[in-house]
PLY file of the C-alpha trace (Angstrom):
ply
format ascii 1.0
element vertex 259
property float x
property float y
property float z
element edge 258
property int vertex1
property int vertex2
end_header
32.77 15.56 18.99
29.94 17.48 17.50
28.98 20.24 20.76
25.29 21.66 19.43
25.11 23.73 22.83
23.38 26.95 21.10
22.44 30.26 22.64
24.38 32.60 25.26
25.76 31.87 28.53
22.92 32.47 31.16
23.94 34.31 33.85
23.20 32.50 37.08
22.10 33.61 40.41
24.60 31.18 42.60
25.14 27.32 41.62
23.14 25.63 38.90
20.87 23.26 40.65
20.15 21.41 37.15
19.96 17.70 37.24
20.63 16.24 33.83
19.91 12.58 33.04
21.18 10.49 30.25
19.37 6.58 29.90
21.26 4.68 27.57
20.68 0.90 26.62
22.56 -0.74 23.61
22.06 -4.13 22.27
24.40 -6.38 20.27
22.22 -9.31 18.99
24.20 -12.72 17.46
23.23 -16.07 17.01
25.38 -19.39 17.90
24.03 -22.55 16.63
25.63 -24.81 19.38
25.91 -24.99 22.72
29.45 -24.59 23.23
29.26 -21.38 20.66
26.78 -20.30 22.93
28.89 -20.54 25.88
31.93 -19.13 23.91
29.92 -16.20 22.87
29.16 -15.45 26.49
32.71 -15.85 27.29
33.86 -13.77 24.80
31.32 -10.90 25.72
32.42 -11.23 29.42
36.01 -10.80 28.86
35.97 -7.79 26.03
33.41 -5.90 28.51
34.66 -6.92 31.85
34.70 -4.30 34.87
38.49 -3.16 34.07
36.84 -2.10 30.02
34.02 -0.27 31.85
35.84 1.43 33.98
38.20 2.66 31.13
34.63 3.74 29.14
33.83 5.10 32.25
36.77 7.44 33.00
36.85 8.30 29.24
32.94 9.46 29.90
34.19 11.54 32.36
36.89 13.27 30.74
34.94 13.68 27.75
32.35 15.73 29.77
34.86 17.45 31.66
34.04 15.98 35.74
36.58 14.33 37.94
36.04 11.71 39.32
35.41 10.95 42.94
35.01 7.54 43.85
34.74 4.31 41.88
33.62 1.06 42.97
33.76 -1.92 40.11
31.92 -5.81 40.27
32.23 -8.77 37.70
29.56 -10.94 38.32
29.70 -14.84 38.69
28.59 -16.38 35.63
28.15 -13.24 33.83
28.26 -9.86 33.84
30.00 -6.60 35.24
29.10 -3.27 36.67
30.80 0.28 37.27
29.64 3.45 39.28
31.39 6.19 39.71
30.73 9.43 41.57
31.98 12.74 39.84
31.79 16.38 40.17
32.69 19.72 38.48
35.91 20.37 37.85
36.41 23.92 38.98
36.73 25.23 35.08
32.98 24.36 35.14
31.82 24.65 38.82
34.50 28.05 39.78
37.27 28.26 42.40
35.50 29.06 45.50
32.22 26.21 44.27
31.80 23.86 47.04
31.98 20.14 45.54
29.87 18.46 48.32
26.91 19.80 46.00
27.92 18.01 43.17
28.32 14.44 44.85
25.52 13.38 43.52
26.45 13.41 39.75
27.48 9.60 38.67
28.09 7.49 35.94
27.08 3.30 36.08
27.24 0.77 34.07
26.20 -2.81 33.79
26.03 -5.66 31.18
23.40 -8.37 30.76
24.28 -10.97 28.68
22.03 -14.07 27.87
21.60 -16.60 25.32
18.50 -18.64 23.80
19.38 -22.09 23.99
15.96 -22.78 21.92
16.72 -20.17 19.09
20.35 -20.03 19.12
20.56 -16.27 19.87
22.67 -14.31 21.86
21.63 -10.72 23.06
24.48 -8.42 25.15
22.46 -5.36 26.78
24.70 -2.80 28.13
22.65 -0.30 30.11
24.49 2.87 31.12
23.55 5.70 33.20
25.15 9.56 33.09
23.26 12.07 35.49
25.28 15.10 36.09
24.37 18.53 38.58
25.42 22.11 37.45
26.96 23.03 33.94
28.56 20.14 32.97
26.11 17.78 30.60
26.06 13.79 29.91
24.95 14.72 26.05
29.17 15.74 25.39
29.06 11.92 25.14
27.19 10.50 23.00
29.01 9.45 20.19
32.07 8.33 21.82
29.12 6.01 23.80
27.66 4.69 20.71
31.16 3.67 19.51
32.26 2.19 22.21
29.84 -1.02 21.72
28.67 -2.99 18.67
25.17 -1.02 18.88
22.85 -3.28 16.63
20.04 -1.31 18.39
20.67 1.86 20.82
17.44 3.25 23.24
18.15 6.72 24.95
16.36 8.51 27.27
17.12 12.07 28.49
15.73 14.66 31.24
16.27 17.61 33.00
15.05 18.16 36.65
14.98 20.82 39.06
15.32 24.48 38.33
18.16 26.82 38.85
17.77 31.11 38.98
19.03 33.51 36.95
20.38 36.94 38.32
16.84 38.59 38.23
15.51 35.62 40.32
13.66 34.07 37.79
13.25 29.98 37.69
14.74 28.38 34.94
14.13 24.60 34.46
16.86 24.39 31.69
20.10 25.70 30.65
20.23 24.42 27.12
18.55 24.14 23.69
17.54 20.81 23.01
14.39 19.61 20.67
15.65 15.72 20.61
18.56 13.70 21.25
19.43 13.47 18.22
21.03 17.22 17.88
24.04 15.99 19.86
24.93 13.17 17.90
27.38 13.08 15.00
26.09 13.14 11.11
28.39 10.32 10.98
26.59 7.94 13.00
23.18 9.44 12.56
23.17 7.89 8.62
24.11 4.50 10.09
21.00 4.26 12.25
17.26 3.88 11.53
16.45 6.50 13.93
12.25 7.65 15.48
12.05 10.49 18.84
9.48 10.22 21.20
10.01 14.12 23.02
7.91 15.80 25.37
9.82 18.95 24.98
7.49 21.07 27.26
8.31 19.05 30.37
12.20 18.31 29.33
11.93 14.67 28.31
13.01 13.52 24.96
13.15 9.84 24.15
15.47 8.62 20.81
15.64 5.01 19.61
18.09 3.62 16.62
18.01 0.57 14.67
21.20 -0.37 12.65
20.79 -0.09 8.50
23.22 -2.46 8.04
23.07 -6.22 8.43
25.08 -8.68 6.52
24.55 -12.29 8.13
28.28 -13.01 8.18
28.74 -10.16 11.07
25.69 -12.67 12.94
27.06 -15.71 13.24
28.91 -16.42 16.11
31.05 -20.17 16.06
33.19 -22.31 13.56
30.12 -24.70 13.38
28.47 -21.28 11.73
30.52 -21.65 9.16
28.73 -25.30 8.24
25.26 -23.45 7.43
22.97 -24.83 4.44
21.46 -21.70 2.10
18.06 -23.04 4.04
19.07 -23.06 7.68
21.02 -19.48 7.33
17.42 -18.49 5.95
16.01 -19.05 8.51
18.69 -17.25 10.83
18.03 -14.45 9.38
14.96 -14.01 9.67
15.41 -14.96 13.22
17.96 -12.00 14.19
15.74 -9.37 12.23
13.00 -10.52 14.24
14.58 -10.59 17.29
16.26 -6.78 16.05
12.57 -5.56 14.87
11.07 -6.86 19.06
14.12 -5.41 20.82
13.51 -2.11 18.76
9.81 -1.49 18.92
9.61 -2.99 22.43
7.28 -5.53 22.10
6.87 -9.35 20.64
6.28 -9.41 17.12
3.70 -12.61 15.94
4.01 -14.53 13.23
1.88 -16.78 11.59
0 1
1 2
2 3
3 4
4 5
5 6
6 7
7 8
8 9
9 10
10 11
11 12
12 13
13 14
14 15
15 16
16 17
17 18
18 19
19 20
20 21
21 22
22 23
23 24
24 25
25 26
26 27
27 28
28 29
29 30
30 31
31 32
32 33
33 34
34 35
35 36
36 37
37 38
38 39
39 40
40 41
41 42
42 43
43 44
44 45
45 46
46 47
47 48
48 49
49 50
50 51
51 52
52 53
53 54
54 55
55 56
56 57
57 58
58 59
59 60
60 61
61 62
62 63
63 64
64 65
65 66
66 67
67 68
68 69
69 70
70 71
71 72
72 73
73 74
74 75
75 76
76 77
77 78
78 79
79 80
80 81
81 82
82 83
83 84
84 85
85 86
86 87
87 88
88 89
89 90
90 91
91 92
92 93
93 94
94 95
95 96
96 97
97 98
98 99
99 100
100 101
101 102
102 103
103 104
104 105
105 106
106 107
107 108
108 109
109 110
110 111
111 112
112 113
113 114
114 115
115 116
116 117
117 118
118 119
119 120
120 121
121 122
122 123
123 124
124 125
125 126
126 127
127 128
128 129
129 130
130 131
131 132
132 133
133 134
134 135
135 136
136 137
137 138
138 139
139 140
140 141
141 142
142 143
143 144
144 145
145 146
146 147
147 148
148 149
149 150
150 151
151 152
152 153
153 154
154 155
155 156
156 157
157 158
158 159
159 160
160 161
161 162
162 163
163 164
164 165
165 166
166 167
167 168
168 169
169 170
170 171
171 172
172 173
173 174
174 175
175 176
176 177
177 178
178 179
179 180
180 181
181 182
182 183
183 184
184 185
185 186
186 187
187 188
188 189
189 190
190 191
191 192
192 193
193 194
194 195
195 196
196 197
197 198
198 199
199 200
200 201
201 202
202 203
203 204
204 205
205 206
206 207
207 208
208 209
209 210
210 211
211 212
212 213
213 214
214 215
215 216
216 217
217 218
218 219
219 220
220 221
221 222
222 223
223 224
224 225
225 226
226 227
227 228
228 229
229 230
230 231
231 232
232 233
233 234
234 235
235 236
236 237
237 238
238 239
239 240
240 241
241 242
242 243
243 244
244 245
245 246
246 247
247 248
248 249
249 250
250 251
251 252
252 253
253 254
254 255
255 256
256 257
257 258
């Protein structure tokens, strides 16, 4: 894990009131030809990313950002999907032994899954939404590498913003307490090398957006189900085109109209 928090430590007056929020959308795309394969894919996703798995991810994120779990709620849904919500606060090494943890109870982690399939095209999409919101010195940016590696991430959309203000010992308002010009600064070079990445940042307002699309595309990795092994060359070419179009549309957040 690369820690790119730079600069000198800021001496604050009292509690750090800044709220740092990371919103994460991860997409995994596949092709399942028959209805049976589509149902098998949905079952696989439900098993691989059920509430127990999401709980372990939330616990790991809490450890990485050096926070403490106050309360956790998990839920599996019928027919599909799962959710985990965690209330967290700072550990004493960040908050100080005499700090009141009540100030930090608005810090939380929420994870929700959204599996869906297009019965007409055979394209299935698995989306995970993750929100990590922290108060005080702890930062959700520390968990970026782990979160990306926790899922089969074809597309990653990330939003990070810092809200509120705190004061230094001279009483001057501070609207951010760490250096950042892009979310990419907090992602390892090894992971960035695997993706095409673009930014839209409003640094003056502490708003940062990064989207990433996997460079790797091997058709066999995107075909799910035993019946897919018998696909003809022409069908494979069609499936490849469908998958790439789906990935590009999600990455660009708009439909691509083709003649």
